[in-house]
N, C-alpha and C positions, 0 to 999 in steps of 0.2 A: 504494500500500500504506500502510495506517495505521501510524503510529508506535506502538510498544509503550509500556506504562506502566512497565515495570520496567527496572532497570539491573543485569542479571544478572551482569555482569562486574565490577561495582564493589563492593569491600569498604569501604563507607563509610556511616556513619550518616546523612550528608546525603542520599545517594542513596536510602536507605530512606525517609526522610521525604518526599522529593520524589515517590516512588511514590504517596503519599497526597495531598499538598497541592500538588504541582507542576503540575497541569493548569491551563490558563487558566480563570479565574473562581473557582477554589476558594478562594484566599486572600481574595478580595473577599466571597465568601459568609460566610466565617468572620469577617471584619471586621464585616460587617453584623450578624451574630449577636451579636458582642461589643457592638455599639452598641445592641442591644435589638430588632433586627428578628427576628420569629419566624414570621410567616405567609407562605405561598407567594406570594401576590399582592404582598405588600410587598417581598419580595426581587425579584420580577419587575419592578416599576415602578422601584425604586430603582437596580437594576443595569442595566436595559435588556438583559438576558440572554435568549437564545432559550429558549423553554419547555422543549424537550427537553434542552438543556444543563443548565438549572437542576434539572430533575427528576433527571438523572443525578448531578449534584454533590451534591444533598441525599441521595440514596440512598447514595452512597459515604461521605459524611461521617457518616451515621447508622450504616452498617455498621461503620465504623472507630471508633465511640464518641466522635466529636468533637462531634456533635449528637445529641440525644435527641428522638425523635418523641413528642409528647404530645397526647392527645385533649383538646380544649377545648370541643367541642360534639358532642352525640350525634345530634341530628336537625335537619338532615342531618349526617352525620359530618364533622367538621373537625379537622385536626391542626395543631399548630405545632411549630417546631423550636427547642429550647432548647440553648444551648451547655453542654457538660459541663466537668468539671474538666480533662479531656484537651484540650478546645478552648481553655479559658481559659489553659492553659499556653503557647499560641501567641501570647499578647498581647505578650511582649517581642520576638518575631520581627517581628510586624506593626508594632509601634511603631518598631523599628529600621529597617525597610524604608521607612516613611513619612519618617523623619528623614533617611535616606540620600538618598531621592528629592528631598526639599526642598533639601538642601544641595548636591547635585550637579547639579540641573537648574534651580536658581534659582526654585523655585516659592514663591509667597506662602503663608504658613501658613493652612491651611483650618480646622483645629481646634486648640484648646488643651486640653491635659490637665493637670489640677491636682489637688492633694490636697483632697478635699472637706472635711476637718476644719479646714484652716487657709487654704485658698484659694491656696496657693503652687503655681506651675507646676512640673511634674515635671522633674527633671534628665534627662540623656541615658540613664540606666539605669533609669528609672522610679522614682527616689528623690525624696523630698521634701527639698530643701535646707534648709528651715526645721526640720523635725522629725528629719532625719538617719536616716530609715528608708525601705526600699523599700515603696511603697504597694500594698496588695492591690488587685486589679482592682475589686472592688465598692466600694472607697473612692476610685476615680478619677472625677472629674467632668469631663465633656466640655463645652466651651463653643465657640461659633462663633469662628473666627479672622478676621483682616482679609481673607483671600482668598476667603471663602465667599460664594456668591451669596445676597444677602439676600431674594430673591424667586424661589425655585425653583418649577418647574412641578409636580413630583410630590409627593404627600402625605407620603411618607417623609422627603424632604429638608426639607419644611416642619416636620415634627415634630422633626427633628434640629437645627432652629435654636434650640430652647430648651435652656438648660443642663440636663444630666441626668447621672446616674451611669451608668457602663458596666453592662451586663447588665440594667438595668431595662427592661421591655418598653416599646416606644414605643406611642403612641396616634396613629393616623392618621385622616384624614377617612373618613367612612363609605363614600363611593363609590370603588370601585376601577376602574381602566381594564381593558378586555378584554385588552390585551397592551401590551407596552412600546412598540410602534410606533404605536399609536393615540393621537391627541391626547387629553389629559385632558378637554377640553370637548366631544369628539365624542359624538353620541348613542349609546347603548348598545343593540345589537341585541337585541330581546326574545327571539328564538328561541335566543340563545346565553347567556342570563343564567346558566343552570345551569353552563355550561362555565366561566364566569368564577370562580365560587365553588368549583368542584371542585378538590380537591388531587390532582394526578395521580400523586403519589409513593406 
């Protein structure tokens, strides 16, 4: 029997939030959206997530107003997913989870977040120690940390090697893999080209 998504017996705002963002992969989809990932295939290759799961997560996040689906091409129709103010409000939660994971599991810092205006690394609460203010998400610059793979296989990870502000759309290589399991240099089956580009959500 599948587990339910709700916590009907819990009178708790954490439980209500987890009903929306508590499923596996959901917070990573939101993380990528904050990093500037917008297109279905870019989420797919960066996360290594099953297609059906990604489609379901994008649908839920769009329905809940955390992502907004926007048409960027009419012929053939293509959509992208842009993080909304409601999604941006999850940035402190994601930042705290990343910091907690690094401190308690001894991970090397993968990304450094700093105030774009002055270059100072953000403090534990998203504040700029030099300026004395909490830095708005669009003013946060993300740069590679010492633990990041300098030669990643997928185009999204390669695009994220360059310093960039959060929310700015990433620019990836033109060629996308058919799915996360297929090697990036494998030949692309001609009879499935349309399936690669189609947005199933």
